[in-house]
N, C-alpha and C positions, 0 to 999 in steps of 0.2 A: 435426579437432581445430585450433582456431586457433593461429597461430603465437605463440611467447612474445614478449611486448612488452617492449622495453627503450628507455630514454631514453639517447641519446648526446650529450654536451655537448661542443661544440667538436670540433677535429680536422679533418684534411684528408679529401678525398673517398676516398682510397685506404684510410684507416683505417676510415672508415664502411662502405666496401664489404665489408670483412672480416666485419663483423657481419651484413650482408644475406646474404653468401655462405653463412653457417651456418644460414640459414632463419629468423632473427630478424626480427621486425616491429619496424622501427627508426623511432623518432621522433627527429629530430635538431634540436638548438638551436645556432645559430651566429650569430656577430656579423655584421651586415650587411656590414662592412668586409671580412670574410673569406669571403664567399659565393662558392662555386665551383659553377657550373651542373652539373658532372659528378656532384655529389652527389645531385641530385634523383632519379635512377633507383634509388637504393639506399635511399630513405625512403618510408614510408607517410605521413608527416607531416613538415614542415619549418617550423620557427619562426625567423624572422630577428629576433633580439632580442639585446641585449647581455646575455650570460649573467652578467656581473659586476655587473649591476644586480639585486641579490639580492631586494629585495622584489618586483620586477616578475616575475622568472623563477620565484620561489617561488609566487606566486599562479597563474601560467599553468600550472606543472607540477601543482600540486594539483588545479586544474579538470580537466586532461587525466586525472590518475590517478583521479579520482572517476568520470569517464565510462568509462574503460577502463584498468583498473590496469596499472602497470609491474611487471615482476619484478625489475628491477635498474636502477640508474643507473650509467652508465659514463662515463669520460672518459680520454683518453690524452695530454691537453695539460696542461702545468703551470698555465697561467693558470685553469684551471677546477677544480683539484683541491679546494680548500676548499669551492667552490660545490657540487660533487658531494657531498662529504661532508655538507654541510648538507642538501641535497635527500634524501639517503639517510635521514638521521634524520627530516626532516619528513614523509616518506612511510612511515616504519617499515619500511624495506626492509633486507635483508641487505646486508652490505659494510662498508666502512671508513667510519665516521661522522665527524662534525665534529671531535671531540676528536683523533682520529688525524690527519686531514688538517691541521688547524691546527697540531698540534705539528710535524709535518714541514715546514709553510710558515714557521713562526715560528722563526727561527734562535736567538734568545736563549732561547726557551722549550725548544727541543730541547736546547741546550747545558746549560741548568740541570738538565734531567732527567737527562742522561747524567752529568753531574758529581755530582749527588746519589746516583745509583745506582752510582757507580764504574765507569762503562763508558767507559774510556779518558779520564780527566780531562784537559781543556784549559783553560788559563788565559785568561780573557775579561773584557771590560768593555763595558758597553752604555751608549750615549749619554754618553760622557765629555765632560768639558770639555777645553780645549786643554791645561791643566796635568795633568789626570788621564791624558790620553793620553800625554803626554811621560813621566810617571812609570811608566806601564805599559810603554812601549817601554824604558825604562831597566832595568826589572826583567826583561823577557823578551829583550832583545837586538835582536829584530826582531818585527814584527807584520803582520797582514793587516787592512786596514780594509775593511768591506763593509756593504751594506744589511742590515737585519734580515730582510728578505724578498727573494725574487727567485731568479733562476737565470741561467745562460748567462754567468757572470762579469760581469753588469752592475754597475758601480759598485764593482768589486773593485780595490784597489790595495795593493801591498806597501810596507811601510815598513821598509827594510833596516837602519836604525840610528836612533838618537835624532836624529842630525843632519838626518834627513829629515822629522822631525815637523812643522815649521813649513811646509814646502812641501806635505806631505800635507793638512794642515789647510786651507791656502788652496785647494788643489784641491777638497776636500770642499765648501767654502762655495760656490765658483764652480760646481760641478757640481749643487748643489741636493741634496746628500745630507744630509738633515736627520735621518732615522731610521736610525742606523747603530750599528755595534759594532766592537770590535777584538778580535782573538784572537792568541795567540802564533803565530809562523810555524813550521809544522811542517816538519821536514826528513826526507826519505825518499822511497821509491818511491810514487807516486801510483796508485791503484787504484779501480775500482768494482766493486761486486758486484751481479749481476743475479739477483733471486730471485722465486720465485712462492710465494704462500701460500694454503692451503685451510684454513678453519676454525682459523686460528691455527697451523697447522703449516707450517714454512717449508722450501722447497727451494732450495738454491744451484743455479742453472742454469749460471752462467758467472762467471768473474772476469776483469775487463778491465783491461789495462795502458794507462797514459796518458802522453802527452807534452805538456808546456807550454812547453818551452824555458826561458828565463829569466823568463817572464812568468806570467800567471795564466789567460790564455785557452788552452783545449785545442787542440792542433795535431794530435794523433793518438791513435788508439786501436788496440789489438790484443787479440784473443781467440784462445786464452787467455792470460792474463798468465803470464810465466815465474816461477812461484813454487815453492819447495821445500815439501815436505809440511808441515813445522812452521809455516812462515809462513802457509800456506793454512789450516791448522786454526785458528790464532790469528785470522785475518781473518774466517773463517766464524763463530767463536764471538762475535766482536764484533758482527757484523751481526745474528746471531739474537737476542742480547741486546737490541740496539737495537729490533728489530721487536717483540719482546715488550713492551719498556718502553712503546712508544707505542701498543700495542694493535692493530697491523695484523692483520687477520684474512684478507683475501682479496686475491688478485691480484698483480700484478707490483710490485716495488719496486727502486729503483735507489740504491744507497748508496755515496758516495764517501769514500775513506779515504786516509790516508798511513800507510804502514808505517814508523814511526819506530824508533830504537834501543830505545825503551821499549815498543814494541809498537804495535799499530794504534790509530789515532786517527780518529774519524769527522769528516769536514768537513761533509757534509750528507747528507740522505736524502730520497727522494721516493716517493710512493705511486703510481708509474707505471713503465713500462718507460724504460730509458735513452734520451736523445735522441742526436743526432749520428750516427744510423744504427747505433747500437750493437745495436739489435734485428736489423738485417740481418747483422752479423757473428755474432751468436749463432745465427741461422738457418743461416748458411753452415757453421759449425763444428759445432754441437750438434743441428741439425734441429729446433729449437724456435722457433716464432713467438709471442713473448710477447703481442703485440697480439691475436692470434686466441685464445690461451688465456685471456686475460681475458674475452672475450665468451663462451667456453664455460662460464663460471660460471653463466650463466643457464640452461644446459641440463643434462640428466641425464648421469651419468657423470663420469669424471675429466677435468677441463679440461686437464691438463698431460700431454702425452706424456713418457714416461720419457726424460730428456735422454741423448742418446748420448754415448759417449766421443768426445773431440775428434777430428774428421776433418781433421787438419792445422790451419791457422790462417788467420785473416783479419784484415786491418788496414785502416784508413782513415787517409789523410793529407789535411789541409786546405790548400787553396791560399791564399796570402797574397801581397800585392804592396806595393810602396812606396806611400804615400799620394799621391793626385793623380788627374788625369783619364786614364782608359785610352785609350791611342793604339793598342795592338794586342795580339792574344791569338794565340799561335802554339803548336803542339806537341800539341794536344789529340788529334788523330787518331794521331799517333805513339804517345802514351801509351796510347791505347784498344787499339792493335794489339799491345802487349806481352803475352807469355805470362803468364797469371795475373792480368791485370787484368779485374775484374768490371764496374766502372763507372767513367766519368769524367763529371763534371758541372762545367762552368764557368759561373758565375752572373754574370759581368760581360762586357761587350762594349765596343768603342770608344765613347767618349762618356760612359761611366758614371764615377762618382766612387768611388775607393777612400779609405776613411777609415783613420786609424791604428787599430790593433787595440785597440779599446776593449771589445768583447764579442764573443760568438760570432757575431752577425749581421754583423760587419765582415769575416768570412772571404769568400773569392772563389770558392769551390767545393771540390771533394774528388775523391779517387781511392780506390776500394775495390779490394782485391786478395786473392787467396788463395795460400798457399803451404804448404810441407811443415811448417813450424814457425813460432813466433812471431818468431824472429830474422830468418828469411828473409822473412817478411810484411812486417815493419817496413821492412827494407831495400828490398824491391820497391816498397812504397807510396812511399817517399822517392824512389827512382829514376824511378818514373812521374810523380810530382808534379813533379820537376825537369825533366821534358821540356816542361812546359807554362809558357811564359813570358808573364807579364802585364806589359807595359810601360806605364809611366805618365809623365806630365809634370806639373809643379807646377800645382795647380788655381788658377784664378783666383777670388778671393773667398773665401768661407767654405769651409774644408777639413774642417769637422766638429768641429774642436777646441773650438768654442764651444758644442757640444751639451751639454745638461743631462740629468739623469736624467728629467725631465718630458718634454722633447722627444723622447728616444729612445723612451720608453714610448708617447708619442702616436704615433710612426711605426708601431707594431705594435698600436696600439688596446688597450692593456692598462693595468690598475692593479695595483700590488703587493698591495694589501689591499682586496678588494671589500667587506669589512664596515666599512671605516673610516667611511663616510658613510651606511651603511645603518641604519635603525631596526630594532631586534630585538624 
């Protein structure tokens, strides 16, 4: 009997390997700029093409499907979510279609849907003028300015008071953030909920606690989040209502919320497992690999093992440094030798440039740990990260502050809306 044939759009070699390890016949589409030779052994076919070129990739995939049908279209990367939904519909396959993936990708559309259905209403304004933004911040007290699409805190800025509106507006113009929205600033504990759905039935696998410091870029996560029973039930109910509202039927989802005094309020949601190695934290604590479970949807049987009761806790702490040119990196070996440390990854070396913390890609590495409970895990992660000292000196020339939304997206070879220039 031939192996079940699936299409995997984007993703690193390690993620594609998980599909092949299940015995699936993998056809992989990847951008030439992101090609990794290690992926070749895991694929029966490999197409190097910009998967965000919707007309081209649709024509190629349809031709492949006619020759030898796919059972499913999968992606585990944010940049390919709406494309995968479009291809799922185009081929008539089961899974999350274009309506669902676009609702989750389009922040104003998602907010409008949630507000209409009374799922944690949040005040918002889309593409305001400078005067409208000022009036909005006057009414809300503080706000967050962000693109209408995207992830990783790219282009997100807090406006703490009406006195900061002019500065934020000038930054928006200089950054090239033309398609934007503002929402009231939500105060409370930040969380994410990691779920898995089958035929529209949703299972909460884990709730993740987060730390952003005084900014908007995430600096750490912990699984499980320390929540009492009532708060957890309220968070779970909100997430299940959201997933029903957008029509998510299959696979992992990652929903970010703030637990405010008025109850849970959704920040955003994605039809994929959480980034930032949250999947690894979930695996360490609950014994569930959400990436692998997604691929199991193409096979017979239940794709999701029953999540185990938490076995302790796991946390990640991201490394940051002062902007400038890296002159030295010390302490990584000492951090790695600490009891409970699972992984240390330092992504900079002498000569590299550290930018101000504009988005997730500006972090310098991470430490993953395990401990008896969430409090101990967070503390251990912070202690291990503190052992690693990244020393910098002021950079000569451009320190990255002149970067725009367009140049940052060019660095990762992505566009926020692959349908913007695509004929339908």
